[in-house]
C-alpha positions, 0 to 999 in steps of 0.5 A: 739824312746823314753824314759819313766819316769826317766831314764827307756828306752821305749824299745818297742819304740826303737825297732821300730827304728831298721829294722832288729829287725822286722823280724822272723827267723827259722819257724817264731821265733822272732829274739832275737839279743844278740850280740851287743858286736860283732856289734850293729844293726843300727837305721833307722836314720843311714841308712837314713843318709847314703842313703841321702848322696849317693842320694844327695851329693855324692862327694869327700871331701876336693877337689871340689869347686862345691856345692855338694862337699862342702856339702859333706865336710861339712857333714863329718866335721860336723859329726867329730865335733859331734863325738868329742863332744860326747867323750868330746874332746876339738876340732875336730882336736883331733879326727882321723878317722880310719876304725876301732879300730884295725887300730887305734891301729896299727896307734898308735903303728906304729906312736907313738910307733916307734917314742918313743919306743926303745929296752928294753922299756916296754909296759904294757898290761892287760890279758883282752885285745882284740887282737887288743891291743896285736898283734901290740905290739907283732909286735913291740916287735919282730922288736924293742925288746920292753918288754911287761908286763901283769897285771893279773886278779882276780878270779872274773874278775877284774884287779889285781892291787896288783903289779901295781907299779912294773909293770908300773915302768919305762914303756913308755906306759900302754895300757888297755881296759876300758871294757872287751869284754869277762867279761864285767868288767868296769875298773878304767880308771881314776886311771890307767891313773893317775898311768901311768902319775905318773910313767912317762908313756903314757896311751892308752885306748881301749874304743870300749865297753865303748863309746857305753854304758857309758858316755865317757869324755876324759878330765875327764878320763885323758888318752893320747889316746882313741880308739873306733869303730863305728859299736859297737855304732849303726854306720856302719862298716868301721869307727872308730877312736881315740882321742889324744891331739893336741900336741901329734898328732902334734908330731907323724909322719904320718902312711900312705902316699899319697893323702890328708895327704900332704901340699906339695910334691916335688921330694926331699920330702914332708910336711904333712898337719895339724892334723887330716888330716895328719893321714887320707891319701886317700879318706875317708869313707865319707858315713860311717862318716856321718852314725857315726854322725847320730848314735851319734845323736841318742845316744845323744837323748836317753841319755847315762846315761839312756842307762847305767842305763837300761843296769845295770838293764837288766844285773842284771835281767839276772844274777839273773834269769839265775843263779836261773834257771840253778844253777851250770850247768851255769857259767857266767864269770866276776864280780857278781855285775851288776854295776861293769860290762857292759852288756856282759855275757860270759857263759859256759853251762853244758859241751856243746861246745859253738859253738854247743850251739849257733847253737842250740840257733840260731834255737830258734831265739837267736843270740849269739857269740861263740868263743875266742872273740879275747882274747886268753890270757884271755881265757887261764887265764879263763881255757876255750877254748871258751865261748858263749857270750850274750851282751845287748844294748838299744834295749834289754829287759827282754823278750829277757833275758827270750828268752835266758833262754828258748833257753839255756834250749832247747839246754840242752834238745837237747844235753841230749838225 
């Protein structure tokens, strides 16, 4: 892997680190992967780290006193420290591992939510949210009678904060995405966290699309919770987590009960162990945590500022060239300014259904996701049942965008017969 002059990535060198990108599909067509907002590809370093764990130190953690068990524990907790540092946490005790962002939201809702919310209390969400940051609060609303309030969006895909003071007045929690997985909009996290705090509310940030693409520092952002997932940041599936300050975590009751999360168990009851392990019941996904640590090492070596600059430039190239090429036949939802968004482009082309469109594009080797992207309230606000979504990452370049354009044109020709 490598970085060219300044902050420009050497994408040719980076691509060599990702085995899946070496293959051809459908009659020897180059694989063009533009679905990283769904799940990212994995560099060889991540694959090797997980294989090495299984080949050399596969043992359960926090239990055995023999050599490889201690090495497995050290590998897992070492990864925790590196991931915690990567997001700017003050201590690795502030980082709780879950199997993904969805589990993290449910843990926070069921633990913090049940302990701190009462009937009539308000939770403020935005119309941009992924279902993972909607459904757990709907579940609490149905069971506990909490109120859900919604921050709308503007015509250009930004949060409409015109009425924000009224929306957060008296709220207990403001929960919002740092970057929309549909529109690519980069939201003002620090401002929203500050407004929440001034209103006496906690703030929860969905950073699933932020942590992989922008420098993330929880201390600077100022939120109370920050959720992320590993598989979107070059790591394996089955691992994610959330950050919260030690005092917040200590005050929260456990979510799952069983082994590893206890200090003592008697016939009369139990006491929990210290954080973060009181939220990590049972055998953890050790290999996946090791893989996530390797992913963080890879991203750190490349440099998050360089990745962000590359993606802004590449997104700008895509918006410019695709709009020039297809004109009014193509709609790209979200902000028009590349610096105001991530590399996520939800598109509608002519009147072709997104599922039909992406199937034909696949025949040209181009991988996009079609659907509602787990954001049905946002889809309704956009007046669309579904979109085709292209999303770029550090291993994409202008040739991939050109291939996207060629595949769109081929799809249009196919359905224009």
